[in-house]
N, C-alpha and C positions, 0 to 999 in steps of 0.2 A: 692775105697773109706775105705781102711784099715788101714790108718796110722792116728794118731791122730795130729792135727794142733794147738790145743789147750790145755788149761787144764779146759775147760769150761764144765759146767753142760748139756748145750744144745747139745753140741756135744757127750757126753757120752751117753745122751738118745738117739739120733738118732742112732748112731753105734750100741747101744745094741738091736735095732730093736723094741724099743717100738714107740708107736704112740705118737709124741710130740705136745705140745701145748705151742704156743706163744701168746702174747697179747700186744696190744700197751698202753702205758702210755701217756695219752694225758697231754701235758706240760702246766703248769698254767701260766697264765698271773699275775706273782707274784714273790717276792724275799724271800718268806717264804719257807724253805726247808720241813716244815711239810705239806704242801701240795702235796709234792712229797711221803712223807713216808705214809701218808693216802691212796693214791690211790695205792700205791705200796703194802700195807697190804691187801686192797681189792682184789687184785690180786695173791697174793702169794703162797695160798694154792692150786690153780688150774692150774698153768703153770710152764712151764720149763724155760721160760726166758720172761724177759719185754723189749719191744722196747721203746727206748728213741727216739721220732720222732724229726726231724730236720726242723724246720720252715715249717712243712708240708702246702701245699695249697700256700705256698709264704707269710704266715702270721707269725709274730714275736711272740714267747713265749719265756720261760725259754731255755737256750740252750741244745741241745742234750748231749754234754760232761759234762756240769754241773749235769744234771739228772744222767748220769752215774756215776759221781763221789760220788753224794749222794746214789745210790742204792749199789753200790759196798762198800760203807763204812758202810752200814746197812746188808751187807751179801747177797746181792739178785744178779742174774745174768742178767746183761742188754744184751741187742742188741744194738750196737751204730750206729745209722743212720747218715750217713754222705752225704749230699747233695752237689753237684758241683756247683750250683747256685751261692753261696755266697763267696767263698773262692779259693784262687788259689793254685796251687800244693805245694808251700812253706809251707803254712799255714796247708793244709791239712794233710801233711806228719809230721808236727809237731804235729798236734792234735791227730795223729794215735799212735805215740808215746806217748804220755801224757796219752792217754786213756788206752794203755796196761800197763803202769807204775802204774795206778791205779787198775789195775786187770781186766780190760775190756778184755774178751775173743772172744766177738761176734762183727763184723763189716757189716754192710748192706751198699752196695754201690750203691748208687742213682744219677741220673743226676739232678733231682730235677725239680718242677713246674716253669715256667715262672713266672716273677714277675707281670705280667699281671693278674695272677690268685689271687693275694693276695690283701690286702687293703693298700699297698704302692707301686702301681705300677711305681711310679717315681724312684724306686731304681735302681742302676746299676747292670746289670747283670755281672757275672765273666766268669762260664762255661769254665775256662781253661781246664778242664777235661769232659769227660761224664762218665757214670757208668762204661764201659767197660775198659776205659783207667784208672779210678779208680781202679778197680778190679787189673788191672795187675801191677799198681804201689804197692798195698798192698801185692800182691803176692811176688812182687821182694824185698820188705823190709822184708817179712817174711822167704822166702826160700832161697833168695841169701845174705841177710843180708847187703843191700846197700839202699842207698837214690838214687833218679833219677840222681843226680849229679855224682854218682860213689864213693862218700865218704861211707866208710864201717861203720856199726852200731857195736858198742861193744856188743850190746845185742839185737839181733833182736826179734819184737813184735810176741809172739804165739796168732795167731789169726784164727778163725772159719769165713771164708769169704762167705758172702751172698749178694744176689741180688735180684731184683725185677722182675717179669714177668706178663704180661698182654695177657692172651690167647683169651680175648673176644672183641677185635678190630681189624677190618681188616687192612691189609690183612692176613687173617688167616692162610693161607699156608705158611706164612712168620715167623709167632710166634715162631713154634718149632726151625727155624735156627736161630734166635736172641738168643733163649735160649741155643743153641749149642755154640754160639759166647762168651757169658757169662760164660758157663762152661769152654771153652778153657783159657778163661781169668783169671780163677782162682777161680770161685763160687764153694763153697762147699754145700751150701743151697740156696734154693730160698724161697721167700715169694711171693704168688700171689696177684694180684688185688682182689678185692671183687667177690668171685663167686655166681652168681645168675641163672647162664644159665648152667644146669648140661649137657644137650645134647651137648652143645658147647666144654664144657671143656671135656668130654669124647673123642670127636674126636680129641681135642688137644693132650690129654694124648696117645692115639692111636699112634699119629706120634710120640710123644716123645719117646716112647717104640720102635718103629720101628727103630729110630736113636740110641737107646742104652742109651740115656741120663738118665733114670730112674735107671742106674746101676753107674752114674757117679756122680751124685748130689741128694741132699735130697730135695724133693718138699714139701712145707707147703702151703695148700691152704688158701687164705684169704676168711674169713667169718664174718658176722656181722648182728646185729638186726635193724631192720627198725621199727621207732617208729610208722608210719602211712602210709597212701597211698601218703598224701602231702609230706612226708619226702622222700619216694621213689622217687617221680616225681622230687622232688629238685635234688637227689643224680643224677639221670640217666640224668639230663639235665644241671647241673651246674658243675658237679665233673667230671674232664676230665678222660675218660677211663672207667667208671662205666656203665656197661650195666644191666639193670634189666628188664626182660620179662613183657609183658603185663599180662600175667597170674597172676604174684605175685602182681603186682600193684592192678588189679582187686579182688583178694582175699583179700587183705588189705581195698580196698574201699567198699566191702559188709560186712566187721566186723563193729560191733556197736563199738561206740566211745570207749566206757569205756574199750573194750576186744582189740584193736588196738595192743597196746604196747606188751599184752601177745602174740598175733598172730604173731607180728613180730619176737618175740624170738622164738616161736614154729618153723615159717619158718627157721630160723637160725640153729637150733637144727636138723631138718629133712636133711637140706643141708650138715651139717657135717656127718650125717649117712650115706648119700648118697656117699659122695666122699671119705669116709672111706673103702668104696668097691672097689675103682678103685684102679687097679695094679698101683704100682708106686708111690703112695701118702705115705708120710712119717710123715705127721701131718696136723695141722691147725693153721693158725693165725687169732686171733680175733681182730677186730678191732671194737670198741664200743664207738665213739667218745662221752665224756663226759657221759658214762655210764659204768663205769668200775663194778658198782655193778651189772651189769647184767651177766658180763662173767661168774662168779662162778655158776650161775642158768643155763645157756646155756650150759656149760661144763658138769654140772651134768645130765641134761635132754638129753645130746647127749650120756650119759653113758661113760664119760672118766675120771671119777673119781674112787678110789681116784688115784692122781699123786704120782710118787715115792717121800719120804720125803727127806728133805733138812734140812740143820743146819743155825743158824743163823737167820738174818731178824727180825721177830717181837720181839724177846727178846732185840736185838739191840735197835731198835726203841724205844720200851716200857723205855728202860734205858734212850734214849736220851730224850724222854718226861719229864721223871722224873726230870732229871737234868735241863731242861728248866724251869720247876716249881720251883725248888730250887733257880734258879736263879732270876727269877720273885719275889719269896719271899722276897729274900735279898735285 
């Protein structure tokens, strides 16, 4: 892991040995770019990169490539999530080139939730690729300068390639081998599913280290706050791949209603502190659906501030706001 693949901030932070922090920007159900900028400003001072999700849960929102366009325009470092569910290989390769042309340096390759998980189950599935095939394709484009057709690219995309991992669902013994396949396919970094089961994750990482994968890929652990015991029950019964132990649900259930949100935030901070001590972990990925304002509080309570400074972002957005207001006055 000694050769830079991109020009991006996230890769620089990880290769420097600093503990990285990424977070999801939950895409708006809107055509207003200001909603994206507002969420990005909330996250900007506490993260090294911002994930633009791609119709997660098979629900339609503003597209991930559009959010990346807005974020790069404002000077932020996005992670462009690409799901294989909705587009074929022709569209995906074109989107990757377009994203790289806009300054996107990070690509997260996902198979994607099935359409039955979302609110438009009648939609047609594509799944021309799965995540591993997508990783291989992006690696060929970057390293060989070729499209899958064999046509040569005049300028290959410079990309830091990522993938997802879920250590928390059976068969547990197969999960490290699945990670190995993604690393072989081209993954430079990994963002995991929500981690609430620390003993299970420790077992997973022990096997990952046995395989030497911790030396080949940067692993960022997925974490997030729980609003209440009811929210925890919903997540572990309705969200595919999320496992929340009874002890955490019981802890929230015993907490007075007015303090449940604060307790959920505290649990998240405690988990960050615990996973930070596990060998082979390079950072955390914070997922706080429609709760971006909590991310800064969680990162601060977990002792991960201050983050390395960056340029751009808020000043650019403030200038955009000023120009929008001037236009309205005219």
